[in-house]
Every structure is written in C-alpha cells, then in structure tokens.
C-alpha positions as CSV (number, residue, x, y, z in Angstrom):
1,M,0.0,0.0,-0.1
2,N,1.4,3.4,-1.0
3,Y,0.8,5.6,2.1
4,S,2.9,8.4,0.8
5,K,0.4,8.7,-2.3
6,R,-2.3,8.7,-0.1
7,I,-0.8,11.6,2.0
8,E,-0.6,13.4,-1.3
9,R,-3.8,13.1,-2.2
10,L,-5.0,14.1,1.3
11,R,-3.3,17.1,0.9
12,Q,-4.5,18.1,-2.5
13,A,-8.0,17.7,-0.8
14,M,-6.9,19.9,2.0
15,Q,-5.9,22.6,-0.7
16,E,-9.2,22.1,-2.4
17,A,-11.2,22.6,0.9
18,G,-8.9,25.6,2.1
19,I,-7.8,23.5,5.0
20,D,-4.2,24.2,6.5
21,G,-4.2,20.7,8.3
22,V,-5.9,17.7,9.5
23,V,-5.9,16.1,13.1
24,F,-7.4,12.4,13.1
25,G,-8.1,10.2,16.1
26,L,-7.9,6.6,16.0
27,G,-10.3,5.5,13.4
28,A,-10.8,4.4,9.6
29,N,-8.8,7.5,8.3
30,Y,-5.9,7.2,10.9
31,Q,-5.7,3.6,9.5
32,Y,-6.3,4.6,6.0
33,F,-3.3,7.2,6.0
34,T,-0.8,5.0,8.5
35,G,-1.4,1.4,7.8
36,S,-2.0,0.8,12.1
37,V,-4.6,-1.5,12.4
38,A,-5.0,-0.5,15.9
39,P,-8.2,-2.4,17.3
40,W,-10.2,0.8,17.1
41,I,-13.2,-0.6,15.4
42,R,-15.0,-2.0,18.6
43,E,-13.7,0.7,21.1
44,G,-15.8,3.5,22.3
45,E,-15.0,7.2,21.4
46,P,-12.2,8.2,23.7
47,L,-12.8,10.9,25.9
48,E,-9.3,12.4,26.1
49,P,-6.4,12.3,23.7
50,D,-5.2,8.8,22.5
51,H,-3.2,8.3,19.5
52,L,-3.6,11.6,17.0
53,L,-2.3,11.7,13.4
54,V,-1.4,15.2,12.3
55,V,-1.0,16.0,8.5
56,G,0.2,19.6,7.7
57,R,0.4,21.1,4.1
58,E,4.1,19.8,3.9
59,G,6.6,17.5,5.7
60,L,6.2,14.0,7.1
61,P,2.8,13.3,9.0
62,T,3.1,12.9,12.7
63,I,1.8,10.6,14.9
64,I,1.3,11.8,18.6
65,T,0.9,9.1,21.2
66,V,-0.3,9.9,24.7
67,G,1.0,8.1,27.6
68,A,1.4,5.2,25.4
69,R,3.8,3.4,22.7
70,V,2.1,2.9,19.3
71,R,-0.2,0.1,19.3
72,E,0.7,-1.4,16.1
73,I,3.7,-1.3,13.3
74,V,3.0,1.6,11.7
75,P,4.1,1.0,7.8
76,A,3.7,4.4,6.5
77,E,6.6,7.0,6.9
78,V,6.2,9.3,9.8
79,N,7.5,10.8,12.8
80,I,6.1,9.7,16.0
81,Q,6.2,11.9,19.4
82,A,5.1,11.1,22.7
83,A,3.3,13.1,24.9
84,A,2.6,12.4,28.6
85,D,-0.4,14.3,29.2
86,R,-2.8,16.7,27.7
87,A,-0.7,19.9,27.9
88,E,2.0,18.3,25.9
89,V,-0.7,17.4,23.2
90,I,-1.4,20.9,22.7
91,C,2.3,21.9,22.9
92,L,3.4,19.3,20.1
93,L,0.2,20.7,18.0
94,A,1.2,24.4,18.3
95,G,4.4,23.0,16.8
96,L,3.1,21.0,14.0
97,L,0.0,22.9,12.8
98,K,0.7,26.3,10.6
99,G,-2.0,28.5,9.5
100,E,-5.7,29.4,10.4
101,R,-8.3,27.0,9.3
102,F,-7.9,23.1,10.4
103,G,-9.7,19.9,9.8
104,V,-10.4,17.5,12.6
105,G,-11.9,13.6,12.7
106,R,-15.3,13.3,14.1
107,Q,-14.3,10.0,15.6
108,A,-12.3,12.3,18.3
109,Y,-14.8,15.5,17.9
110,A,-15.5,15.4,21.3
111,Y,-12.0,16.8,22.4
112,L,-10.0,17.6,19.2
113,P,-11.5,20.9,18.5
114,Q,-10.9,22.2,21.7
115,L,-7.1,21.0,21.7
116,V,-6.6,22.5,18.2
117,T,-8.2,25.8,19.4
118,E,-6.0,25.9,22.6
119,A,-2.8,25.2,20.4
120,I,-3.6,27.8,17.7
121,P,-5.8,30.6,19.4
122,G,-8.2,32.3,17.1
123,C,-8.1,29.4,14.5
124,E,-11.3,28.0,12.7
125,C,-11.9,24.0,13.1
126,M,-14.1,22.0,11.0
127,E,-15.0,18.5,10.7
128,A,-12.7,16.8,8.0
129,D,-13.6,13.1,8.0
130,G,-15.4,13.7,4.5
131,L,-11.8,14.1,3.0
132,G,-10.6,10.8,4.2
133,E,-14.0,9.2,3.0
134,Q,-13.7,10.5,-0.4
135,L,-10.4,9.0,-0.6
136,R,-11.5,6.0,0.7
137,L,-14.4,5.6,-2.0
138,I,-12.3,3.3,-4.5
139,K,-10.4,0.5,-3.4
140,E,-6.9,-0.1,-4.5
141,P,-5.8,-3.4,-5.8
142,D,-4.2,-4.6,-2.4
143,E,-7.3,-3.5,-0.3
144,I,-9.5,-5.4,-2.6
145,A,-7.0,-8.6,-2.0
146,R,-7.7,-8.1,1.8
147,L,-11.3,-7.7,1.4
148,R,-11.3,-10.8,-0.9
149,E,-9.0,-12.8,2.0
150,V,-11.6,-12.0,4.5
151,A,-14.7,-12.6,2.6
152,G,-13.5,-16.0,1.8
153,I,-12.9,-16.9,5.5
154,T,-16.4,-15.7,6.0
155,D,-17.6,-18.0,3.6
156,R,-15.8,-20.9,5.2
157,T,-17.2,-20.0,8.7
158,M,-20.7,-20.3,7.5
159,T,-19.7,-23.6,6.0
160,E,-18.4,-24.9,9.2
161,I,-21.4,-23.3,11.2
162,L,-24.0,-25.6,9.0
163,R,-21.8,-28.4,10.4
164,R,-22.4,-27.9,13.7
165,I,-26.1,-26.6,13.8
166,D,-28.5,-28.9,15.6
167,R,-31.6,-29.3,17.8
168,G,-31.1,-27.3,20.9
169,L,-28.6,-24.9,20.1
170,S,-29.1,-21.7,21.5
171,Q,-28.7,-18.1,19.8
172,A,-26.1,-17.4,22.8
173,R,-24.2,-20.3,21.9
174,L,-24.4,-20.0,18.0
175,Q,-22.9,-16.4,18.5
176,Q,-20.2,-17.8,20.6
177,M,-19.6,-20.4,17.5
178,I,-19.4,-17.8,15.1
179,L,-16.6,-15.9,17.4
180,D,-14.9,-19.3,17.8
181,I,-14.7,-20.6,14.2
182,G,-13.4,-17.1,13.4
183,E,-10.6,-17.2,15.8
184,E,-9.6,-20.8,14.4
185,Y,-9.3,-19.0,11.0
186,G,-7.2,-16.5,12.3
187,V,-9.2,-13.3,12.0
188,Q,-8.1,-10.6,14.4
189,D,-11.6,-8.9,15.6
190,V,-15.3,-8.9,14.5
191,S,-16.8,-6.1,12.6
192,F,-19.6,-6.0,14.8
193,P,-21.3,-8.5,17.3
194,P,-22.5,-11.5,15.4
195,A,-26.0,-12.7,15.0
196,G,-27.7,-16.0,14.2
197,L,-31.5,-14.7,14.6
198,Y,-34.3,-17.4,15.4
199,V,-37.9,-16.7,14.6
200,K,-40.3,-19.7,15.2
201,T,-42.7,-20.2,12.4
202,G,-46.3,-19.7,14.4
203,S,-44.9,-17.5,17.2
204,L,-47.2,-14.3,18.4
205,P,-46.8,-11.6,15.5
206,S,-44.8,-8.6,16.7
207,D,-43.2,-5.6,15.8
208,N,-39.8,-6.8,17.0
209,P,-39.3,-10.2,15.2
210,F,-36.5,-11.3,17.3
211,T,-38.6,-12.5,20.7
212,Y,-37.2,-16.1,20.8
213,P,-35.2,-16.2,24.1
214,K,-31.6,-16.1,23.7
215,E,-30.9,-19.1,25.7
216,E,-33.8,-21.3,24.4
217,G,-32.7,-24.1,22.5
218,L,-33.3,-24.4,18.4
219,V,-36.4,-26.4,17.8
220,M,-38.2,-27.4,14.3
221,G,-39.9,-24.8,12.3
222,T,-37.7,-22.3,13.0
223,S,-36.2,-19.4,10.6
224,I,-32.2,-18.6,11.3
225,A,-31.2,-15.5,9.9
226,F,-26.9,-14.9,10.0
227,D,-25.7,-11.4,10.2
228,F,-21.6,-11.8,10.8
229,G,-18.2,-10.0,9.7
230,F,-14.7,-10.6,10.9
231,V,-11.7,-8.1,10.5
232,L,-8.3,-9.4,9.1
233,H,-5.2,-7.1,8.3
234,G,-7.5,-4.3,9.0
235,Y,-10.2,-5.0,6.6
236,C,-13.8,-5.8,7.3
237,S,-16.2,-8.5,6.0
238,D,-20.1,-8.3,6.2
239,F,-22.2,-11.1,5.2
240,G,-25.7,-12.7,5.8
241,R,-27.7,-16.0,4.9
242,S,-30.8,-17.7,6.0
243,F,-31.9,-21.4,6.7
244,Y,-34.9,-22.9,8.1
245,Y,-34.5,-25.7,10.5
246,G,-36.9,-28.5,9.0
247,A,-39.3,-28.7,6.5
248,A,-40.1,-24.9,5.4
249,P,-43.6,-24.2,4.4
250,A,-44.1,-23.4,0.5
251,H,-44.7,-19.5,1.4
252,I,-41.0,-19.5,3.2
253,R,-39.2,-21.3,0.9
254,G,-40.6,-19.0,-1.7
255,A,-39.6,-16.4,0.2
256,Y,-36.2,-16.9,0.6
257,K,-36.0,-18.3,-3.3
258,A,-37.3,-14.6,-4.4
259,L,-35.0,-12.9,-2.2
260,Q,-31.9,-14.6,-3.3
261,E,-33.3,-14.6,-7.1
262,A,-33.5,-10.4,-6.8
263,Q,-30.0,-10.4,-5.1
264,V,-28.7,-12.3,-7.9
265,H,-30.5,-9.9,-10.6
266,L,-29.3,-6.8,-8.9
267,I,-26.0,-8.1,-8.8
268,S,-26.1,-8.9,-12.7
269,R,-27.5,-5.4,-13.3
270,L,-24.5,-3.3,-11.5
271,K,-22.0,-1.8,-13.7
272,P,-19.9,1.7,-13.2
273,G,-21.9,4.5,-14.0
274,L,-25.1,3.3,-12.3
275,R,-26.7,5.4,-10.0
276,I,-26.4,4.2,-6.5
277,G,-29.9,5.2,-5.5
278,D,-31.2,3.2,-8.2
279,M,-30.3,-0.1,-6.7
280,P,-33.1,-0.6,-4.2
281,G,-35.5,0.0,-7.0
282,I,-34.1,-2.6,-9.1
283,L,-34.2,-5.3,-6.3
284,L,-37.5,-4.3,-5.1
285,A,-39.0,-4.7,-8.9
286,K,-37.7,-8.4,-8.9
287,L,-39.3,-9.1,-5.5
288,D,-42.5,-7.4,-6.5
289,E,-42.7,-9.9,-9.7
290,S,-42.4,-12.8,-6.9
291,G,-45.1,-11.0,-4.6
292,Y,-42.4,-10.6,-1.7
293,G,-41.8,-6.6,-2.5
294,D,-43.9,-5.5,0.7
295,R,-42.2,-7.8,3.0
296,F,-38.9,-5.7,2.2
297,R,-40.7,-2.6,2.6
298,A,-42.4,-3.4,6.0
299,R,-38.9,-4.0,7.2
300,V,-37.2,-1.4,5.7
301,P,-39.6,1.4,4.9
302,D,-36.8,4.0,3.6
303,G,-35.6,1.4,1.1
304,T,-32.0,1.3,2.8
305,L,-30.2,-1.8,1.1
306,G,-27.1,-1.4,2.5
307,H,-23.7,0.5,2.4
308,Q,-19.9,0.3,1.5
309,I,-17.3,-1.5,3.2
310,G,-13.4,-1.5,3.6
311,V,-11.4,-0.4,6.8
312,D,-14.6,0.5,8.2
313,L,-17.9,-1.7,8.4
314,H,-20.1,1.4,7.1
315,E,-18.4,3.2,4.7
316,N,-20.2,6.2,2.5
317,P,-21.9,5.6,0.3
318,W,-25.2,4.2,1.8
319,I,-27.2,2.1,-0.7
320,K,-30.4,4.2,-0.5
321,P,-32.8,5.9,-2.8
322,E,-31.5,9.4,-2.4
323,T,-28.0,8.5,-3.0
324,D,-26.9,10.0,-6.4
325,T,-23.1,8.5,-6.2
326,L,-22.2,6.8,-9.4
327,L,-20.8,3.1,-9.1
328,A,-17.1,3.2,-10.0
329,P,-14.6,0.3,-10.4
330,G,-12.9,-0.8,-7.1
331,M,-16.1,0.1,-4.8
332,V,-17.0,-2.7,-2.9
333,M,-20.8,-2.6,-1.6
334,C,-22.3,-4.6,0.8
335,I,-26.0,-5.5,-0.4
336,E,-28.4,-6.8,2.5
337,P,-32.0,-7.2,1.5
338,K,-34.5,-8.9,4.1
339,V,-38.0,-10.0,4.2
340,W,-40.0,-10.7,6.9
341,S,-43.6,-11.5,8.0
342,P,-44.3,-11.3,11.8
343,G,-44.5,-14.6,13.6
344,E,-43.4,-16.4,10.7
345,Y,-40.2,-16.0,9.5
346,Y,-37.3,-13.2,9.2
347,L,-35.0,-14.0,6.3
348,R,-31.8,-11.9,5.1
349,V,-29.1,-12.3,2.6
350,E,-26.1,-10.0,2.3
351,D,-23.1,-10.0,-0.1
352,M,-19.8,-7.9,-0.3
353,V,-19.8,-6.9,-4.3
354,L,-16.7,-5.6,-5.9
355,I,-17.6,-3.1,-8.9
356,T,-15.5,-4.2,-11.7
357,D,-14.8,-2.4,-15.3
358,D,-17.8,-3.6,-16.8
359,G,-19.9,-5.5,-14.3
360,A,-19.7,-6.6,-10.7
361,E,-18.2,-9.9,-8.7
362,S,-19.5,-11.3,-5.6
363,L,-16.8,-11.5,-3.0
364,T,-18.8,-13.7,-0.8
365,G,-19.8,-16.8,-2.5
366,F,-21.8,-19.1,-0.4
367,D,-24.3,-21.3,-1.9
368,R,-27.5,-19.6,-2.3
369,D,-29.6,-22.9,-2.8
370,I,-29.0,-24.1,0.8
371,F,-32.2,-23.3,2.8
372,E,-33.8,-26.3,4.7
373,L,-31.6,-27.9,7.5
374,Y,-32.1,-31.2,9.6
375,P,-31.1,-32.9,12.7
376,T,-28.1,-34.7,12.8
377,G,-29.0,-38.4,11.6
378,A,-32.7,-37.3,10.3
C-alpha cells in the first residue's frame, strides 16, 4: 500500500478545501493513512487524547501517542512523538500546525476542536472526516485483495457453522460459535457482534421479530438469519444468509428463493455509472414480481439496502434511494436485503460485491440454494 501517495492525495484535497492541516484520532482515516490496524473498530470514542495523526501542508505526517507506545507497527513513513499528558499534546500541536483553518476527525470530535483551538488560538476548526472518506471511496488493488481474503474466511465460517447446527442449540451459543470459528481461522476481530437470529413459525406476531429467548434451544420450524463479519489485516467483512430448521412451508421457501433471485438479479445489473440510489428499486421490482416486495418494505420502509465497506464496516456511500453517487470500479458494496412476516419468518442475505470495469463480482460466494436444515441423523 502506498501511504505516501495517500498523504499526497489528502493534501490535495486539503488544498481544494482551503484547510491548512488535519488531525485524526484513532479510526478509519487514521488507519487508512498510516497502515496501523490498532483495534479501534469496537472501542468506544475516547474522551481524552489517545493516538493522533497530524498532517500539515508539507513535511512528514506525525503521530502523537499519549501516555502509551504505538499500538501496532505503522507501515507509513511518519514521525512519532510521545506526549505524557494533554498539556504536552497541545504543545506538540502548536509546533506542528501552521495556518488558520484546520480539519478534525469526527471520531475524536469530543475533544479535538478544543485541543486545536488551544494550540492555535483564534483558528477555525471543522469536521474533516469527509476528506478521507472520499479518498477511501475507490479501493486499491491491495485493499481488494484483503477484502477478498476476509470475505473468503467468512464463507468458510458459514460452511463450518452449518456442520455444527443441531436441535437445542441456543442463539447465545451460536453467537459464541461464530466467534470461535473465526478465531480458528485467524481473524483479528469481528466487525460487529455476530448474530444468528431465530424466528419460530407460528409464534406471536410482533413489531420486533426477535422475541425468541437467547438461551432457548433451537426447535424444528424455525428460521435462522445470520449476520456476521470479521476483521483481517485491518479490513472488514459483512455477510448474511438464512436457513430454515426443518421442512419449510411453501410460502417461506418461496420468500427465500425470491430474495436470492432478487439479489442475483441486482448484482447482474451493476456496472460503473449506475446511480447507487437506483439499486433498491431494481431489487424491489424483482421482489414485486415474486410477490414479496411488500415484505421488504415492511422491514425497511426507507428503502436502505446496504453500504460500502473497507477499513470500516459502514462506509459511504449508503445504498438508499436518495444517494446520487455513481458506481465506479473498485467500490465494494454490501448489499443486504431482508424480508419478514411477523410470527412467521425473518430472512436476510448479504453479499460483499466488487464493482469491476464492466460489471460486478460477489466476493462472498456461499451457496445460495442451501436453505432447509435437518437434525443430525434425520
């Protein structure tokens, strides 16, 4: 990964925005511009300075560490300076920042603007995460390779999970199973707490489909909706499939078949230049043909269909009707339609989809035809 080139592009974006310097706390932009894969994804937003990346108009970027060593190897060429406390951070910022207008990252927005204005009295501060987000929009070849690798491990994990599902397995145990298998395959973290969600057919209808007790064992006649993702080499996966424990009623088999057909149809239509806001309509039109479009609308009334993914789980642009951004080669979109019927089923699929020069490729390739599961020995 060419971190120097990324910094050059950031400085160009700073110049176009009239910003003299940026300061990012631990987060997606920090990782993108330094290569550090410090475990920030599931950490809460710090209330005091921790690790800061400072990029001015010229010279090497600087990492300021506060009361700790750098957490990870940093591949980028940077200066590293340690500060014992907040006062030393302010002193270092005063020496590093030159100018009057500075951008700060929103993941450390609770304290960064005050730090910067104390270091440079009278300066103007603004949120600047968007500068990095725009540069992260198109994935580089090395990034795509990492996303492909973590997607492959996610597929393998789903295969292994199916070998272990049996009568009596609780959702709580299933969640732990996902964590354990991912660890066996060498992932470094999870993108978010994993889920395998049960809905018993014939249960009491509810606005909340997930009333199945977490510690209660799996029984026949239950849909299982998976949603999980891992972190490997600093890049995230996000994935979903659904199954039915036992012989599924025809209308539930039909719902999942319609959902998968709509997903495949949408992926086949993706290509550079397509407006992202048109993606939900393409999928819904296919679901309407099968008679299940309203089941999607009931669950997701605003039409949101997913998001981009990379060093962060949820990256812009989001797949929703109002998004005017056009697809471009190198984007990796997570497309996650779901359909539900209260008290009957909750079904979802999710795929990581790479936009290519002339179409799209699903990086997650788990079998779309597997649906009904049966007890061991049945």
